[in-house]
C-alpha positions as CSV (number, residue, x, y, z in Angstrom):
1,M,131.1,107.0,129.7
2,R,133.0,103.8,130.6
3,K,132.0,104.2,134.2
4,R,128.3,104.6,133.3
5,L,128.4,101.6,131.0
6,F,130.1,99.5,133.8
7,A,127.4,100.6,136.2
8,H,124.7,99.6,133.7
9,R,126.2,96.2,133.3
10,I,126.2,95.6,137.1
11,I,122.6,96.6,137.3
12,L,121.7,94.3,134.4
13,A,123.5,91.4,135.9
14,F,121.7,92.0,139.2
15,L,118.3,92.1,137.5
16,L,119.0,88.9,135.5
17,A,119.9,87.1,138.8
18,L,116.5,87.9,140.2
19,P,113.6,85.4,139.8
20,A,111.0,86.3,137.2
21,A,108.0,88.3,138.4
22,G,105.6,86.1,140.3
23,V,108.1,83.2,140.6
24,Q,109.8,82.5,143.9
25,A,113.4,81.2,143.9
26,Q,113.7,77.7,145.2
27,D,116.3,76.6,147.7
28,A,118.7,74.0,146.5
29,L,117.8,70.4,147.5
30,Q,119.7,69.1,150.5
31,T,119.3,65.4,149.6
32,E,122.5,63.9,148.2
33,N,121.6,60.2,148.7
34,V,118.4,58.2,148.6
35,I,117.6,54.8,150.2
36,L,114.5,53.3,148.8
37,I,113.0,50.4,150.8
38,T,110.0,48.1,150.1
39,M,108.2,45.7,152.4
40,D,106.6,43.1,150.1
41,G,102.8,42.9,150.5
42,F,102.5,44.7,153.8
43,R,99.0,46.1,154.3
44,W,98.2,49.7,155.0
45,Q,95.7,48.4,157.6
46,E,98.5,47.1,159.9
47,L,100.7,50.1,159.3
48,F,98.0,52.6,160.4
49,T,96.0,50.6,162.9
50,G,98.3,47.8,164.1
51,A,97.3,44.2,164.6
52,D,94.0,43.2,163.1
53,E,91.4,42.3,165.7
54,K,89.8,39.8,163.4
55,L,93.0,37.9,162.9
56,I,95.1,38.2,166.1
57,D,93.1,35.6,168.0
58,D,92.3,33.3,165.1
59,E,94.0,30.0,165.7
60,A,93.8,29.3,162.0
61,F,96.4,32.0,161.5
62,V,98.1,32.3,164.9
63,E,99.9,29.6,166.7
64,E,99.9,31.2,170.2
65,P,97.3,34.0,170.3
66,G,97.9,34.9,173.9
67,I,101.6,35.6,173.3
68,L,100.9,37.6,170.1
69,R,98.2,39.6,171.8
70,E,100.6,40.4,174.7
71,R,103.2,41.7,172.2
72,F,101.1,43.7,169.8
73,W,97.6,44.3,171.1
74,D,96.0,47.3,172.6
75,N,92.5,48.6,172.3
76,D,93.8,51.9,171.0
77,P,94.8,51.7,167.3
78,A,97.5,54.4,167.8
79,T,99.1,52.3,170.5
80,R,98.8,49.1,168.5
81,R,100.6,50.6,165.5
82,S,103.3,52.0,167.7
83,R,103.9,48.6,169.2
84,L,104.1,47.0,165.8
85,M,106.2,49.6,164.0
86,P,107.9,51.7,166.7
87,F,110.5,53.4,164.4
88,L,108.0,54.5,161.8
89,W,105.6,55.9,164.5
90,S,108.2,57.5,166.8
91,V,110.7,58.9,164.2
92,V,109.1,59.1,160.8
93,A,105.8,60.3,162.2
94,E,107.6,63.1,164.0
95,Q,110.1,64.1,161.4
96,G,108.7,62.9,158.1
97,Q,105.5,62.0,156.3
98,L,103.2,58.9,156.1
99,Y,100.6,58.6,153.3
100,G,97.8,56.1,152.8
101,N,95.5,56.1,155.8
102,R,92.3,55.6,154.0
103,A,90.3,56.5,157.1
104,Y,91.2,60.1,156.2
105,E,90.5,59.6,152.5
106,N,94.3,59.8,152.0
107,F,94.7,57.2,149.2
108,V,97.8,55.6,147.8
109,D,97.1,53.1,145.0
110,V,98.9,51.0,142.4
111,T,98.1,51.7,138.7
112,N,98.9,48.3,137.3
113,S,96.0,46.0,136.8
114,H,97.7,42.8,138.0
115,R,98.4,43.8,141.7
116,F,101.2,41.3,142.4
117,S,104.9,41.6,142.8
118,Y,106.7,41.9,139.4
119,P,104.2,44.4,138.0
120,G,104.3,46.3,141.3
121,Y,108.1,46.5,141.5
122,N,108.3,47.5,137.8
123,E,105.8,50.3,138.6
124,I,107.8,51.5,141.6
125,L,111.1,51.4,139.8
126,T,110.2,52.7,136.4
127,G,107.4,55.1,137.3
128,F,104.8,53.5,135.1
129,A,102.6,50.4,134.8
130,D,103.3,47.9,132.1
131,D,100.5,45.4,131.9
132,R,102.5,43.3,129.5
133,I,104.3,42.1,132.7
134,D,101.7,39.6,133.8
135,S,103.7,37.0,135.7
136,N,106.5,36.7,138.3
137,D,108.6,34.8,135.9
138,K,112.4,35.5,135.6
139,I,112.2,37.5,132.4
140,D,114.5,40.5,131.9
141,N,112.5,43.7,132.2
142,A,112.4,45.5,128.9
143,N,111.8,48.8,130.7
144,V,114.6,51.0,132.1
145,T,114.3,51.5,135.8
146,V,115.2,54.7,137.6
147,L,118.1,52.7,139.1
148,E,119.4,52.0,135.6
149,H,118.9,55.5,134.4
150,I,120.7,57.1,137.3
151,N,123.5,54.5,137.2
152,G,124.1,55.5,133.6
153,L,124.8,59.2,134.6
154,D,128.5,60.2,135.0
155,D,128.0,61.6,138.5
156,F,126.3,58.4,139.7
157,R,128.0,55.6,137.7
158,G,128.9,52.8,140.1
159,S,127.0,54.5,143.0
160,V,123.7,52.6,142.6
161,A,123.0,49.1,144.1
162,A,120.2,46.8,145.1
163,F,119.7,44.2,147.7
164,A,116.6,42.0,147.8
165,S,115.2,38.8,149.5
166,W,113.3,37.6,146.4
167,D,115.4,36.0,143.7
168,V,113.6,37.6,140.8
169,F,115.1,41.1,141.3
170,P,118.1,40.6,139.0
171,W,115.5,40.3,136.2
172,I,113.2,43.1,137.4
173,I,116.2,45.5,137.4
174,N,117.7,43.8,134.3
175,E,121.1,43.5,135.9
176,K,122.9,42.4,132.7
177,R,121.8,45.5,130.8
178,S,121.7,48.1,133.6
179,G,125.0,47.4,135.2
180,V,123.4,47.8,138.6
181,P,124.8,45.2,141.0
182,V,122.0,43.1,142.6
183,N,122.4,40.9,145.6
184,A,119.2,39.0,145.7
185,G,117.8,35.6,146.6
186,F,120.5,33.4,147.9
187,R,123.4,35.2,146.4
188,I,126.4,35.9,148.6
189,A,128.8,38.9,148.8
190,V,131.4,38.8,146.1
191,D,133.6,41.8,146.7
192,A,137.3,41.3,146.0
193,D,138.0,42.4,149.6
194,L,135.3,40.9,151.8
195,S,134.8,42.3,155.3
196,Q,134.7,40.0,158.3
197,R,130.9,40.5,158.5
198,E,130.5,39.5,154.8
199,R,132.5,36.4,155.3
200,V,130.3,35.4,158.2
201,L,127.1,36.1,156.3
202,N,128.4,34.1,153.3
203,E,129.0,31.2,155.6
204,L,125.8,31.4,157.5
205,Q,123.3,31.9,154.6
206,P,123.6,28.4,153.2
207,E,123.6,26.9,156.7
208,I,120.3,28.6,157.9
209,P,117.5,27.3,155.7
210,S,114.8,29.7,154.5
211,P,111.1,28.4,154.6
212,W,110.9,29.3,150.9
213,S,112.8,28.2,147.8
214,T,112.9,31.7,146.1
215,V,113.1,34.1,149.1
216,R,115.9,34.3,151.7
217,L,115.4,35.5,155.2
218,D,115.3,39.3,155.4
219,A,118.1,39.4,158.0
220,F,120.6,38.4,155.3
221,T,119.3,41.0,152.9
222,H,119.5,43.7,155.6
223,H,123.0,42.9,156.8
224,Y,124.5,42.5,153.3
225,A,122.9,45.9,152.4
226,I,124.1,47.8,155.5
227,E,127.6,46.4,155.0
228,Y,127.6,47.6,151.4
229,L,126.6,51.0,152.7
230,R,129.6,51.0,155.0
231,K,132.1,49.9,152.4
232,H,130.9,51.6,149.2
233,S,128.9,54.7,150.2
234,P,126.3,54.4,147.3
235,R,124.2,57.4,146.6
236,L,121.1,55.4,145.6
237,L,120.5,52.1,147.4
238,Y,117.4,49.9,147.0
239,I,116.5,47.4,149.6
240,A,113.6,45.0,149.1
241,Y,112.5,43.0,152.1
242,G,110.3,40.0,151.3
243,E,109.2,38.0,154.4
244,T,105.9,39.8,155.1
245,D,104.3,38.6,151.8
246,D,105.5,35.1,152.1
247,F,104.3,34.6,155.7
248,A,100.9,36.0,154.6
249,H,100.7,33.5,151.8
250,D,101.5,30.8,154.3
251,A,98.6,32.0,156.5
252,E,100.9,32.7,159.4
253,Y,99.6,36.0,160.8
254,D,101.8,35.8,163.8
255,Q,104.9,35.6,161.7
256,Y,103.6,38.3,159.4
257,L,103.4,40.7,162.3
258,E,106.8,39.5,163.8
259,S,108.4,40.1,160.4
260,A,107.0,43.6,160.0
261,H,108.2,44.4,163.5
262,R,111.7,43.2,162.7
263,T,111.7,45.1,159.4
264,D,110.8,48.3,161.2
265,A,113.8,47.7,163.4
266,F,116.0,47.1,160.4
267,I,114.8,50.4,158.9
268,G,115.5,52.2,162.2
269,K,119.0,50.8,162.2
270,I,119.6,52.0,158.7
271,W,118.4,55.5,159.6
272,N,120.5,55.6,162.8
273,W,123.5,54.6,160.7
274,V,122.7,57.3,158.2
275,Q,122.4,60.0,160.8
276,S,125.7,59.0,162.5
277,T,127.8,58.9,159.3
278,D,129.5,61.7,157.5
279,G,128.3,62.2,153.9
280,Y,124.9,60.7,154.8
281,R,123.9,62.7,157.9
282,D,121.2,65.3,157.1
283,A,121.8,64.6,153.4
284,T,119.8,61.4,152.9
285,T,116.2,60.7,152.2
286,L,114.6,57.4,153.2
287,I,111.5,56.2,151.3
288,V,109.6,53.2,152.4
289,T,106.6,51.6,150.5
290,T,105.1,48.3,149.3
291,D,104.5,46.6,146.0
292,H,100.8,45.8,146.5
293,G,98.1,45.5,149.2
294,R,96.1,42.5,150.3
295,G,92.5,41.4,150.8
296,T,90.4,41.9,153.9
297,E,87.0,40.2,153.3
298,P,86.3,37.3,153.8
299,R,88.7,36.8,156.7
300,D,91.2,34.6,154.9
301,A,91.5,37.1,152.0
302,W,94.4,38.8,153.9
303,E,96.5,35.8,152.7
304,R,96.1,36.8,149.0
305,H,96.3,39.6,146.5
306,G,95.8,40.0,142.8
307,A,93.4,41.5,140.3
308,D,90.5,39.6,141.7
309,I,91.2,40.4,145.4
310,Q,89.6,43.7,146.5
311,G,92.2,45.8,148.4
312,S,95.2,44.6,146.5
313,E,95.5,48.0,144.9
314,Q,95.8,49.8,148.2
315,I,99.3,50.7,149.4
316,W,101.1,53.3,151.5
317,L,104.2,55.5,151.5
318,A,106.5,56.8,154.3
319,V,109.4,59.3,153.8
320,I,111.9,61.1,156.0
321,G,114.7,63.3,154.8
322,P,116.1,66.9,154.8
323,D,113.8,68.2,152.0
324,T,110.7,66.5,153.4
325,K,108.7,68.7,155.8
326,P,107.6,67.0,159.0
327,L,103.9,66.6,158.2
328,G,103.7,63.3,160.1
329,E,100.6,61.2,159.3
330,V,99.0,63.0,156.4
331,Q,95.3,63.3,157.3
332,T,94.2,65.5,154.5
333,T,92.2,64.2,151.5
334,G,94.5,63.3,148.7
335,R,95.3,60.6,146.1
336,Y,98.7,59.4,145.3
337,Y,100.0,56.5,143.1
338,Q,102.8,53.9,143.0
339,D,104.0,55.3,139.7
340,Q,105.1,58.5,141.5
341,V,107.9,56.9,143.5
342,A,110.5,56.7,140.7
343,R,110.3,60.3,139.7
344,T,110.2,61.4,143.3
345,V,113.5,59.5,143.9
346,A,115.1,61.1,140.9
347,T,113.9,64.6,141.7
348,L,115.4,64.4,145.2
349,L,118.7,63.6,143.6
350,G,118.4,66.6,141.3
351,I,117.8,64.4,138.2
352,D,115.1,64.9,135.5
353,Y,113.7,61.4,135.0
354,T,110.6,61.0,133.0
355,G,110.6,57.3,132.2
356,G,110.3,58.1,128.5
357,G,107.5,60.5,129.2
358,K,105.5,57.8,131.0
359,A,106.5,58.2,134.7
360,G,104.1,59.6,137.2
361,K,105.0,63.1,138.5
362,A,107.1,63.6,141.7
363,I,105.2,64.2,144.9
364,D,105.9,67.9,145.6
365,A,105.2,67.7,149.3
366,I,108.1,65.1,149.6
367,T,110.6,66.9,147.4
368,G,109.8,70.4,148.6
369,R,109.6,71.6,145.0
């Protein structure tokens, strides 16, 4: 009798371990770390077709058209985009996914009605639009971002950080309440034990003037961030590059392209570091997107964005990581939204984040769920 009862228990345990009828068991996620990157105001048009033929020779926007054309022009859009963003089109396009080429009716849009930076970054980081945020003023965000939510979890506390070129990010992330360290604007590294690289960056930043009073050069943001990666091994890191938007507002199309090209190289260096470092290799997902689009018509509309500029709602998304199938440039009809980024980040880390029930759903093709 005892032997029969023991056998029955074994059979019951085996049956309970099986997935329910019609439900397939899911493999565990391999992502242990996420690096979220934004390129402020970088258009999908340049990402997917390279330099704009209407702008590259226009002396109103380009100081030396011949040199710019030599660097970035080709009659073939696929070649142009590879010249402009070689990492995204050689590595992410082969091993990851790119969304937002509207030529294939693959749409990525913002949902906030304002279509400029603070509302866009709130939407990216919280997973929902809040149209009460109607300026770029330095006002603490009342909403809890996915960074703050994850930083508050026992397994992640102290393992979330943000680096940004724009000096408004401490308010967007609500640094005081969230406890997420934010190195933004013209802040310097303040670790108790500064590395030699951080000492050099701290010395150089005030000595190399930025063209703008509220945005530092992206090289400082990048090098501070990658040094933090080396020293602290965060599991969730946010990096916000800013130059592309500011060069566009200054009507400098040549510098807009040069900045995008540099940022692509920065992203490539981060990925190469990730794939050569224990604890990150094959365990890290990289997500790259933008806060808003820009105009296209009339010609000078590329300088601007906002509720009254058509095209400002149009954005894009690029992802590479161990749980993201290598679909490359997604050419199937589909519609995705900026408010899906936050929950996608959390899902990849195995966290149930809903933004108080308001966050957009995670993108299943990215998470593999």
